[in-house]
C-alpha positions in Angstrom: 0.3 -15.1 -4.9 -2.5 -12.8 -6.2 -2.6 -12.1 -9.9 -4.1 -9.5 -12.1 -7.8 -10.3 -12.6 -8.2 -11.7 -9.1 -10.7 -10.0 -6.8 -8.9 -7.9 -4.2 -9.3 -9.4 -0.7 -11.4 -7.0 1.3 -10.3 -5.6 4.6 -11.0 -3.1 7.3 -8.1 -1.7 9.3 -7.4 1.3 11.6 -5.4 4.3 10.4 -3.1 6.5 12.4 -6.1 8.2 14.0 -7.8 4.9 14.9 -10.5 5.4 12.3 -11.5 2.2 10.5 -10.8 2.2 6.7 -12.4 -0.4 4.5 -11.3 -1.3 1.0 -15.0 -1.8 0.1 -15.8 1.8 0.9 -13.9 2.8 -2.3 -15.7 0.3 -4.6 -17.5 2.0 -7.5 -15.9 5.4 -6.7 -12.1 5.2 -6.7 -9.2 3.0 -7.8 -6.9 2.0 -5.0 -3.1 1.6 -4.8 -2.3 -0.6 -1.8 1.3 -0.7 -1.0 2.7 -3.0 1.7 5.9 -1.9 3.4 8.1 -3.4 6.2 8.5 -0.7 8.8 7.7 2.9 9.6 10.5 5.4 9.5 13.2 3.1 8.0 15.2 4.4 5.0 13.4 2.6 2.2 10.0 2.9 3.7 10.4 6.6 4.2 11.5 7.1 0.6 8.5 5.2 -0.6 6.0 7.0 1.6 7.3 10.4 0.8 7.3 9.7 -3.0 3.7 8.4 -2.8 2.8 11.5 -0.7 4.4 13.9 -3.1 2.5 12.4 -6.1 -0.8 12.3 -4.2 -2.3 15.2 -6.3 -1.7 13.3 -9.5 -3.2 10.1 -8.0 -6.2 12.3 -6.8 -6.6 13.6 -10.4 -6.8 9.9 -11.5 -9.5 9.2 -8.8 -7.1 6.9 -7.0 -6.7 6.4 -3.2 -3.2 5.6 -1.9 -3.1 3.2 1.1 0.1 2.1 2.8 -0.1 -1.0 5.1 2.4 -2.4 7.5 2.3 -4.3 10.8 3.3 -1.2 12.8 0.9 0.1 15.4 -1.5 3.1 14.8 0.7 5.1 17.2 3.8 4.3 15.1 2.0 5.3 12.0 1.0 8.6 13.6 4.5 9.4 14.6 5.8 8.5 11.1 3.0 10.6 9.4 3.7 13.6 11.6 7.5 13.4 11.4 7.4 13.4 7.5 4.2 15.5 6.9 2.4 12.6 5.2 -1.2 12.9 4.2 -1.6 9.4 2.6 -3.5 6.7 4.5 -1.3 4.5 6.6 -3.1 1.4 8.0 -2.1 -0.9 10.8 -2.3 -4.7 10.1 -1.0 -5.6 13.5 -2.2 -9.2 13.4 -0.9 -9.7 9.9 -4.2 -11.1 8.4 -4.3 -8.7 5.5 -0.6 -9.3 4.8 -1.4 -13.0 4.7 -4.4 -12.5 2.4 -2.3 -10.5 -0.1 0.6 -13.0 0.1 3.2 -10.5 1.3 4.1 -12.0 4.6 7.1 -14.1 3.7 10.2 -15.7 5.1 13.3 -13.6 4.4 17.0 -14.1 4.8 18.3 -11.1 6.7 22.0 -11.0 7.5 22.1 -14.8 7.3 19.1 -15.3 9.5 15.7 -16.5 8.4 12.8 -14.5 9.7 9.4 -13.5 8.5 8.6 -10.0 7.3 6.6 -8.0 4.7 7.8 -8.3 1.1 7.5 -4.8 -0.2 4.7 -5.1 -2.7 2.0 -3.0 -4.4 -1.4 -3.8 -5.8 -3.4 -1.6 -8.2 -7.1 -2.2 -7.8 -9.8 -0.8 -10.1 -13.1 0.7 -9.0 -14.8 -2.7 -9.3 -12.4 -4.3 -6.7 -10.4 -6.2 -9.3 -6.6 -6.4 -9.1 -5.1 -4.9 -12.2 -1.4 -5.0 -11.3 0.6 -6.9 -8.8 4.2 -5.7 -8.1 6.1 -7.9 -5.7 9.5 -7.3 -4.2 9.8 -3.7 -5.4 12.5 -1.2 -4.8 11.4 2.1 -3.1 13.2 4.7 -5.2 11.1 5.7 -8.2 8.4 3.1 -7.4 5.6 5.6 -6.8 6.2 7.2 -10.2 6.0 3.8 -11.9 2.7 3.1 -10.1 1.3 6.4 -11.2 2.0 5.6 -14.8 0.2 2.2 -14.4 -2.8 4.0 -12.8 -2.9 6.5 -15.7 -2.9 3.6 -18.2 -5.8 2.1 -16.2 -7.7 5.4 -16.3 -7.2 5.8 -20.0 -8.3 2.2 -20.8 -11.9 2.0 -22.2 
């Protein structure tokens, strides 16, 4: 598992509009919140996405980019974004390489059956590309506000 102080694994993934988004493109300019979620348009994932979206102006004020990543397709992300009026970046990790690099692709026990899936997790990365906070197995409700407070502490730090 990644820990605070580790360099954030770099990636380039497509968004809902098939545009390539690279973590490295924010280095030196913006902090990043990367949140991994299991599936577009499911109850918990919808709550989390809407909460991050609603707080986007505050994240913007803290020079922080919000990036949601799941294994859903770009088309699925587009439908999810449009249905809920989302303006945050949703990236498709269809082959799961980024999920593996961040250690969020895990075996889960779902209704008595073991299967692999994304462990809902969030990483706060500073402008230098260093992980400052790792939040594994989070609950969706209220999570975005908790992350915003951590970002504000990061911005206030000397």
